N, CA, C and O atoms as CSV, one atom per row, in Angstrom:
chain,resi,resn,atom,element,x,y,z
A,1,UNK,N,N,284.357,-54.997,196.197
A,1,UNK,CA,C,283.549,-53.806,196.343
A,1,UNK,C,C,282.628,-54.001,197.554
A,1,UNK,O,O,282.036,-55.067,197.719
A,2,UNK,N,N,282.514,-53.007,198.368
A,2,UNK,CA,C,281.704,-53.126,199.577
A,2,UNK,C,C,280.254,-52.775,199.287
A,2,UNK,O,O,279.929,-52.191,198.253
A,3,UNK,N,N,279.398,-53.144,200.217
A,3,UNK,CA,C,277.983,-52.807,200.087
A,3,UNK,C,C,277.762,-51.304,200.135
A,3,UNK,O,O,276.829,-50.796,199.514
A,4,UNK,N,N,278.613,-50.585,200.866
A,4,UNK,CA,C,278.481,-49.132,200.958
A,4,UNK,C,C,278.707,-48.500,199.594
A,4,UNK,O,O,278.022,-47.537,199.251
A,5,UNK,N,N,279.628,-49.002,198.822
A,5,UNK,CA,C,279.900,-48.465,197.488
A,5,UNK,C,C,278.719,-48.722,196.559
A,5,UNK,O,O,278.375,-47.861,195.750
A,6,UNK,N,N,278.104,-49.876,196.661
A,6,UNK,CA,C,276.946,-50.193,195.834
A,6,UNK,C,C,275.744,-49.331,196.220
A,6,UNK,O,O,274.992,-48.879,195.356
A,7,UNK,N,N,275.573,-49.109,197.508
A,7,UNK,CA,C,274.457,-48.304,197.981
A,7,UNK,C,C,274.586,-46.862,197.511
A,7,UNK,O,O,273.580,-46.213,197.222
A,8,UNK,N,N,275.793,-46.362,197.434
A,8,UNK,CA,C,276.003,-44.974,197.012
A,8,UNK,C,C,275.607,-44.777,195.551
A,8,UNK,O,O,275.172,-43.688,195.177
A,9,UNK,N,N,275.748,-45.796,194.727
A,9,UNK,CA,C,275.430,-45.677,193.300
A,9,UNK,C,C,273.937,-45.883,193.017
A,9,UNK,O,O,273.465,-45.501,191.946
A,10,UNK,N,N,273.210,-46.455,193.918
A,10,UNK,CA,C,271.816,-46.815,193.688
A,10,UNK,C,C,270.918,-45.632,193.321
A,10,UNK,O,O,270.153,-45.754,192.364
A,11,UNK,N,N,270.965,-44.470,194.038
A,11,UNK,CA,C,270.048,-43.384,193.673
A,11,UNK,C,C,270.182,-42.939,192.227
A,11,UNK,O,O,269.170,-42.662,191.582
A,12,UNK,N,N,271.391,-42.861,191.699
A,12,UNK,CA,C,271.575,-42.478,190.302
A,12,UNK,C,C,270.966,-43.489,189.355
A,12,UNK,O,O,270.366,-43.117,188.347
A,13,UNK,N,N,271.115,-44.760,189.671
A,13,UNK,CA,C,270.535,-45.813,188.834
A,13,UNK,C,C,269.014,-45.736,188.848
A,13,UNK,O,O,268.381,-45.891,187.803
A,14,UNK,N,N,268.425,-45.504,189.999
A,14,UNK,CA,C,266.975,-45.413,190.100
A,14,UNK,C,C,266.461,-44.205,189.335
A,14,UNK,O,O,265.408,-44.273,188.701
A,15,UNK,N,N,267.196,-43.100,189.390
A,15,UNK,CA,C,266.784,-41.913,188.661
A,15,UNK,C,C,266.735,-42.193,187.172
A,15,UNK,O,O,265.778,-41.819,186.494
A,16,UNK,N,N,267.755,-42.845,186.669
A,16,UNK,CA,C,267.800,-43.176,185.242
A,16,UNK,C,C,266.696,-44.173,184.890
A,16,UNK,O,O,266.030,-44.030,183.864
A,17,UNK,N,N,266.507,-45.167,185.730
A,17,UNK,CA,C,265.453,-46.160,185.464
A,17,UNK,C,C,264.070,-45.512,185.502
A,17,UNK,O,O,263.224,-45.813,184.659
A,18,UNK,N,N,263.836,-44.637,186.459
A,18,UNK,CA,C,262.539,-43.950,186.529
A,18,UNK,C,C,262.296,-43.110,185.283
A,18,UNK,O,O,261.174,-43.050,184.781
A,19,UNK,N,N,263.341,-42.466,184.787
A,19,UNK,CA,C,263.211,-41.667,183.559
A,19,UNK,C,C,262.875,-42.565,182.369
A,19,UNK,O,O,262.025,-42.223,181.547
A,20,UNK,N,N,263.541,-43.705,182.285
A,20,UNK,CA,C,263.274,-44.641,181.192
A,20,UNK,C,C,261.854,-45.195,181.274
A,20,UNK,O,O,261.192,-45.371,180.252
A,21,UNK,N,N,261.395,-45.467,182.483
A,21,UNK,CA,C,260.034,-45.984,182.659
A,21,UNK,C,C,259.021,-44.933,182.242
A,21,UNK,O,O,258.027,-45.247,181.587
A,22,UNK,N,N,259.270,-43.684,182.621
A,22,UNK,CA,C,258.369,-42.593,182.235
A,22,UNK,C,C,258.310,-42.459,180.721
A,22,UNK,O,O,257.231,-42.289,180.155
A,23,UNK,N,N,259.458,-42.534,180.063
A,23,UNK,CA,C,259.503,-42.440,178.604
A,23,UNK,C,C,258.786,-43.627,177.961
A,23,UNK,O,O,258.062,-43.462,176.979
A,24,UNK,N,N,258.987,-44.819,178.515
A,24,UNK,CA,C,258.338,-46.010,177.968
A,24,UNK,C,C,256.824,-45.929,178.116
A,24,UNK,O,O,256.089,-46.323,177.210
A,25,UNK,N,N,256.351,-45.419,179.258
A,25,UNK,CA,C,254.905,-45.271,179.459
A,25,UNK,C,C,254.311,-44.271,178.471
A,25,UNK,O,O,253.225,-44.491,177.936
A,26,UNK,N,N,255.024,-43.175,178.232
A,26,UNK,CA,C,254.545,-42.180,177.265
A,26,UNK,C,C,254.469,-42.787,175.866
A,26,UNK,O,O,253.510,-42.545,175.134
A,27,UNK,N,N,255.470,-43.567,175.499
A,27,UNK,CA,C,255.478,-44.225,174.196
A,27,UNK,C,C,254.325,-45.221,174.089
A,27,UNK,O,O,253.678,-45.312,173.046
A,28,UNK,N,N,254.069,-45.961,175.157
A,28,UNK,CA,C,252.960,-46.925,175.144
A,28,UNK,C,C,251.614,-46.210,174.987
A,28,UNK,O,O,250.742,-46.694,174.266
A,29,UNK,N,N,251.435,-45.059,175.658
A,29,UNK,CA,C,250.189,-44.307,175.499
A,29,UNK,C,C,250.022,-43.853,174.060
A,29,UNK,O,O,248.929,-43.934,173.499
A,30,UNK,N,N,251.114,-43.373,173.460
A,30,UNK,CA,C,251.060,-42.909,172.071
A,30,UNK,C,C,250.742,-44.075,171.137
A,30,UNK,O,O,249.942,-43.925,170.213
A,31,UNK,N,N,251.356,-45.222,171.366
A,31,UNK,CA,C,251.098,-46.392,170.529
A,31,UNK,C,C,249.655,-46.861,170.692
A,31,UNK,O,O,249.019,-47.260,169.716
A,32,UNK,N,N,249.134,-46.814,171.921
A,32,UNK,CA,C,247.759,-47.233,172.172
A,32,UNK,C,C,246.782,-46.337,171.408
A,32,UNK,O,O,245.820,-46.825,170.814
A,33,UNK,N,N,247.034,-45.017,171.426
A,33,UNK,CA,C,246.171,-44.094,170.677
A,33,UNK,C,C,246.245,-44.370,169.180
A,33,UNK,O,O,245.229,-44.315,168.487
A,34,UNK,N,N,247.439,-44.665,168.680
A,34,UNK,CA,C,247.606,-44.960,167.265
A,34,UNK,C,C,246.832,-46.218,166.879
A,34,UNK,O,O,246.155,-46.241,165.851
A,35,UNK,N,N,246.930,-47.251,167.692
A,35,UNK,CA,C,246.199,-48.495,167.424
A,35,UNK,C,C,244.693,-48.239,167.452
A,35,UNK,O,O,243.962,-48.761,166.610
A,36,UNK,N,N,244.224,-47.442,168.410
A,36,UNK,CA,C,242.800,-47.120,168.476
A,36,UNK,C,C,242.352,-46.371,167.231
A,36,UNK,O,O,241.265,-46.624,166.712
A,37,UNK,N,N,243.184,-45.448,166.747
A,37,UNK,CA,C,242.849,-44.706,165.529
A,37,UNK,C,C,242.759,-45.643,164.331
A,37,UNK,O,O,241.864,-45.510,163.497
A,38,UNK,N,N,243.681,-46.583,164.249
A,38,UNK,CA,C,243.676,-47.554,163.149
A,38,UNK,C,C,242.424,-48.428,163.219
A,38,UNK,O,O,241.796,-48.705,162.198
A,39,UNK,N,N,242.066,-48.863,164.433
A,39,UNK,CA,C,240.856,-49.673,164.591
A,39,UNK,C,C,239.614,-48.877,164.195
A,39,UNK,O,O,238.708,-49.415,163.560
A,40,UNK,N,N,239.570,-47.595,164.570
A,40,UNK,CA,C,238.436,-46.745,164.178
A,40,UNK,C,C,238.356,-46.620,162.661
A,40,UNK,O,O,237.274,-46.712,162.082
A,41,UNK,N,N,239.499,-46.412,162.019
A,41,UNK,CA,C,239.525,-46.284,160.560
A,41,UNK,C,C,239.043,-47.575,159.898
A,41,UNK,O,O,238.311,-47.528,158.909
A,42,UNK,N,N,239.444,-48.713,160.431
A,42,UNK,CA,C,238.998,-49.997,159.887
A,42,UNK,C,C,237.487,-50.146,160.027
A,42,UNK,O,O,236.813,-50.614,159.110
A,43,UNK,N,N,236.965,-49.746,161.178
A,43,UNK,CA,C,235.526,-49.838,161.418
A,43,UNK,C,C,234.758,-48.976,160.425
A,43,UNK,O,O,233.744,-49.401,159.873
A,44,UNK,N,N,235.247,-47.770,160.206
A,44,UNK,CA,C,234.594,-46.855,159.264
A,44,UNK,C,C,234.631,-47.430,157.850
A,44,UNK,O,O,233.619,-47.419,157.151
A,45,UNK,N,N,235.782,-47.926,157.430
A,45,UNK,CA,C,235.888,-48.505,156.086
A,45,UNK,C,C,235.000,-49.726,155.935
A,45,UNK,O,O,234.394,-49.926,154.883
A,46,UNK,N,N,234.917,-50.543,156.976
A,46,UNK,CA,C,234.048,-51.716,156.923
A,46,UNK,C,C,232.594,-51.291,156.770
A,46,UNK,O,O,231.851,-51.880,155.986
A,47,UNK,N,N,232.190,-50.275,157.515
A,47,UNK,CA,C,230.809,-49.782,157.426
A,47,UNK,C,C,230.523,-49.220,156.039
A,47,UNK,O,O,229.436,-49.426,155.498
A,48,UNK,N,N,231.478,-48.521,155.468
A,48,UNK,CA,C,231.292,-47.978,154.114
A,48,UNK,C,C,231.101,-49.100,153.101
A,48,UNK,O,O,230.222,-49.023,152.242
A,49,UNK,N,N,231.923,-50.141,153.199
A,49,UNK,CA,C,231.795,-51.273,152.268
A,49,UNK,C,C,230.478,-52.009,152.473
A,49,UNK,O,O,229.840,-52.435,151.510
A,50,UNK,N,N,230.076,-52.156,153.731
A,50,UNK,CA,C,228.839,-52.874,154.036
A,50,UNK,C,C,227.620,-52.128,153.500
A,50,UNK,O,O,226.645,-52.753,153.084
A,51,UNK,N,N,227.670,-50.803,153.508
A,51,UNK,CA,C,226.530,-50.010,153.035
A,51,UNK,C,C,226.544,-49.804,151.535
A,51,UNK,O,O,225.535,-49.406,150.954
A,52,UNK,N,N,227.659,-50.067,150.912
A,52,UNK,CA,C,227.746,-49.951,149.463
A,52,UNK,C,C,227.316,-48.593,148.957
A,52,UNK,O,O,227.827,-47.564,149.398
A,53,UNK,N,N,226.376,-48.594,148.030
A,53,UNK,CA,C,225.924,-47.331,147.428
A,53,UNK,C,C,224.626,-46.814,148.048
A,53,UNK,O,O,223.952,-45.960,147.471
A,54,UNK,N,N,224.288,-47.328,149.205
A,54,UNK,CA,C,223.088,-46.829,149.878
A,54,UNK,C,C,223.292,-45.349,150.209
A,54,UNK,O,O,224.400,-44.902,150.502
A,55,UNK,N,N,222.192,-44.613,150.152
A,55,UNK,CA,C,222.302,-43.186,150.446
A,55,UNK,C,C,222.636,-42.979,151.917
A,55,UNK,O,O,222.230,-43.748,152.788
A,56,UNK,N,N,223.383,-41.922,152.156
A,56,UNK,CA,C,223.789,-41.597,153.514
A,56,UNK,C,C,223.021,-40.372,153.979
A,56,UNK,O,O,222.432,-39.653,153.171
A,57,UNK,N,N,223.031,-40.142,155.268
A,57,UNK,CA,C,222.355,-38.980,155.830
A,57,UNK,C,C,223.227,-37.752,155.584
A,57,UNK,O,O,224.410,-37.764,155.922
A,58,UNK,N,N,222.670,-36.704,155.007
A,58,UNK,CA,C,223.455,-35.490,154.770
A,58,UNK,C,C,223.912,-34.858,156.091
A,58,UNK,O,O,223.210,-34.923,157.100
A,59,UNK,N,N,225.096,-34.250,156.063
A,59,UNK,CA,C,225.657,-33.622,157.254
A,59,UNK,C,C,224.714,-32.561,157.819
A,59,UNK,O,O,224.578,-32.450,159.038
A,60,UNK,N,N,224.077,-31.800,156.980
A,60,UNK,CA,C,223.171,-30.748,157.444
A,60,UNK,C,C,222.046,-31.337,158.302
A,60,UNK,O,O,221.654,-30.754,159.313
A,61,UNK,N,N,221.539,-32.488,157.887
A,61,UNK,CA,C,220.471,-33.128,158.636
A,61,UNK,C,C,220.994,-33.650,159.987
A,61,UNK,O,O,220.334,-33.503,161.016
A,62,UNK,N,N,222.147,-34.241,159.967
A,62,UNK,CA,C,222.749,-34.746,161.204
A,62,UNK,C,C,222.988,-33.603,162.173
A,62,UNK,O,O,222.672,-33.713,163.358
A,63,UNK,N,N,223.546,-32.506,161.676
A,63,UNK,CA,C,223.820,-31.356,162.512
A,63,UNK,C,C,222.543,-30.819,163.129
A,63,UNK,O,O,222.508,-30.479,164.312
A,64,UNK,N,N,221.500,-30.746,162.326
A,64,UNK,CA,C,220.214,-30.226,162.783
A,64,UNK,C,C,219.656,-31.130,163.885
A,64,UNK,O,O,219.135,-30.634,164.884
A,65,UNK,N,N,219.759,-32.441,163.713
A,65,UNK,CA,C,219.244,-33.387,164.704
A,65,UNK,C,C,220.045,-33.365,165.996
A,65,UNK,O,O,219.499,-33.625,167.068
A,66,UNK,N,N,221.341,-33.056,165.905
A,66,UNK,CA,C,222.183,-33.079,167.094
A,66,UNK,C,C,222.198,-31.767,167.861
A,66,UNK,O,O,222.645,-31.734,169.008
A,67,UNK,N,N,221.724,-30.697,167.260
A,67,UNK,CA,C,221.719,-29.410,167.939
A,67,UNK,C,C,220.755,-29.449,169.121
A,67,UNK,O,O,219.614,-29.898,169.019
A,68,UNK,N,N,221.262,-28.962,170.235
A,68,UNK,CA,C,220.442,-28.925,171.451
A,68,UNK,C,C,219.870,-27.525,171.595
A,68,UNK,O,O,220.607,-26.539,171.596
A,69,UNK,N,N,218.592,-27.448,171.714
A,69,UNK,CA,C,217.939,-26.146,171.881
A,69,UNK,C,C,217.593,-25.902,173.317
A,69,UNK,O,O,217.037,-24.855,173.648
């Protein structure tokens, strides 16, 4: 097989590889978000266990404090 024959096939291979890389990057972003969500959930559960039965701030109070006038 000559080098000219190999060169002719290269653009198609690169197109397929670029598509696969794009798909892999999208999957990695989705997995990263999922891992971050799991870490957030763990943090929240840990905080709940650490606080036990201590009273929490009511949502109405939090909302009132966060409202910008």
